[in-house]
DRENKOL-31944 format. One record per residue (C-alpha): residue in one letter; x, y, z. Coordinates in pm, whole numbers, plus 50000, padded with zeros to 5 digits. Layout:
% DRENKOL-31944
AXYZ ...
***
This chain:
% DRENKOL-31944
M697438972862715 I697518930862801 P698908898462862 K700458878262617 L697938845762639 A701318824362563 M702488835262893 P702618816763203 L699428817063442 L702018839463702 T702538866763503 V699308870163420 A698538874363778 L701328897963841 T700888920663562 V696768919863558 V697408947263852 L699118970363605 T697998960863260 A694078978363291 G692329005263099 A687949025063222 S684809051563207 A682229073963389 R678599073963223 A679939082162898 A679709045262820 G679239016263067 H681118980363097 D678248960062914 D678168990162644 L681698988162565 I681678947862570 S679318949562300 A681498959862039 V684168929262126 P684038901161908 A682988872262066 Q685988853161939 A687638872862168 A690388853962371 L691228877262641 V688948903762803 V690118927363063 A687558954963238 V689028989963397 D687969017263578 H690279047063486 A688219067563684 K689099047964003 L692529037563957 S693779071263857 T693119079164218 H696259057064325 P698809074864469 H701219056264176 Y698639055463849 G701589075163655 D703889041863673 I701369022263636 V700789038163266 K704449048763203 L704959004463254 L701689002763005 E703449019462738 D706499010562845 Q705348973962760 G703518982162435 W700088974062622 A698169006562575 A698359013862175 G696479048762156 L696819053562515 S699609083262634 A700759088962975 D701369127062815 P698309145563026 T698089163962743 S696849130762513 P693659138362372 L693179101662482 A695549104562869 P694139078363080 G692309085363385 K691559127463239 A690359119162871 V689449080762879 L687339068863188 R686709033563093 T688259007462878 V688258970462757 T690678956662607 F690708924462438 R693348897162218 M691828878061962 A693568841661930 N695968853461670 D696988877361881 A695798909161746 E694048929761992 G692218966962028 A690798984062311 I687658997062265 L687029036662517 A684709058162683 G685479085962871 K685399131562770 F687889132062456 E686569145562188 L686829123961858 A687669157361636 A690519164461860 V691749133661836 E692019125361461 A693759154661439 H696559145461673 Y697109112561487 K697129134661161 G699629157661309 A701339126961425 L701639106061147 G702289134060847 A702069116360533 G701339081960726 F697619088960842 E694789070360631 T691259077560655 G688279056760522 E685069040960617 V683279002160709 E679788997160725 G679319030560780 R682119037961066 R684609061561040 W688459056061123 F691609067261065 S695229050761140 I696379055661493 G699659038061419 K701399006061198 G698908983161166 M696499005261436 R693129017361340 A690679036061536 V687199033561443 D684219053161592 V681669026161702 G679009054261770 G677399055562108 G680339079462311 R682329043862207 L686079048361984 A687719011861916 L691949014461879 V692168978761685 D694828961761499 K693268968961140 S692548927761109 V689798933961347 A688478964861238 T685158954760968 K684458929261294 V684178960061543 A682298982261279 E680028951161168 L679398949561524 A678308988761575 A676218978061267 G674408954461469 K676368926261280 G677938898761389 K678218883361747 A679508904662049 M681158886562310 S678008898162525 T676378870562391 R678658844362540 G676798824762796 D679878809562976 Y681418845162943 K678508863363090 T678938835963337 L682898841663439 A682448880263364 K679798880163696 Q682408859163868 A685288884763809 S683308915263801 K681938906864157 G682208936464435 A682658958864146 P686448958664147 P688598987463901 V690038958563709 W688928927563595 G689198901363256 V688158868963187 V689898848162968 F689558815562738 V692368797262642 P693238789862313 S693768749762151 R696558773061911 T698028783862269 K697948751862449 K699968736062231 Q702258765662208 L703048754762592 E703328717762521 A705488717462254 K708328738762508 G707498714362770 S704748738362957 D702278709162980 D701058714163340 I700498754663257 A698378740062947 Q696018727863189 A694038758063190 D691038761062973 K690588797163117 L691038819363372 T688858854263582 F691058879863810 Q690178908563938 V692108940264142 V690818950064453 G691438988064574 S692279020764538 G695299021664802 D696898989664905 M695678964564648 T695088922664636 V695538905464295 G693218872864265 L693828844363994 V691508814463922 A692178791363691 H689628765263561 T690458733663461 K688348702963357 D689148683763660 E690618678763994 A693418666663891 A694538688663621 A694088716463873 Q696788701264110 K699628696963795 L698668733963717 A699018745564068 D702548726864097 G703938736963770 V703058771063883 N704638772264181 G707578754264051 K708278783663860 I708038805264094 E710258785464300 R713108778764006 K712268817863807 I711628836464092 L712558830464443 G716098818364296 S717338843664097 N719468865864329 A718668896964066 L715368895364176 R715478889764521 L717508925264514 L714618941964324 G712208933964603 V710008911564496 T710828875064580 A708198883364911 L705578892864656 A706398858364434 E706048840764783 Q702148848164808 A701118842564455 K702128804364514 M698608784964417 I696748761464612 V693518736064444 K689578741164504 G687588716364336 K688708719863935 T690368755463997 A693848765464089 V693618798964297 G695658821464330 S696358858264546 V698958882364581 K698588912564840 L700178945064748 T700738974564973 T700339011664846 A704629011464780 Q704448973164680 V702348989064353 G704829015364230 L707558989864309 L705818964264118 S705058985363818 R708588998663748 V710118966563780 L708038946563618 G709578942663293 K712528924663459 V710518900263648 L708818890663238 V711678886463112 A712238860563386 L709668839363365 K709988832363017 
***
């Protein structure tokens, strides 16, 4: 559902268009973000009601399932949590330790969702209560927590208590962070169907540096958005400490594009090299900025071959 924080920035840019979620007036973005822990390192907001009108929406959801980025959601239209049908809005998040979750809103019936997982998991199905909120298992290490207000949280069990505490009015939500509010305002400008904010943890920076990617580790924060319902534009802004850091970051990303994608015969045959050329970043003050314009057909192509692109970028 969400790109790994340690992935190169280009990977984030390419995956954002294909890794999101969404809601009608069941609950708005503010309602959903209020159930996300303030410690989250990545937040992605998706409007499935808008995104589901895309001709290649089915390919996009299938990609999410295949990559393990859509825990609890399913491309099966008969699922009680089918995105675009039952699930209309999602805010997904990832903690610095990679624990993840999603807050859903839509037209699903909680009893039907629980019955579905009870039947699917059999003897492995469990239920319980935390902070006065009912939860039930949805898979190995994952729980669904009823956080009220028409919202359902699908989360790693390690953060289930945090989410339940927020629903009970305890703890701090992402919506209380001033730095998040500033970045979210930028990313959500124009009400795009997909947008997000990333805070790059020091742990991730150290991992990148240890792998020789200190250029990529210059990013402190990222914002991105996907605009369009047929043809789409993916925009990414990486925030750094100064202009020199932004230049180092842009050079690193652009070098990876040259070596890993433009230099790959396999990816050239798949037809993605032209898109990668677009993705090269430029420096604007303390930020490195990149964007990719996709035709409707290219959105479908990328959703089908993105797995191979991600392998090439590692």
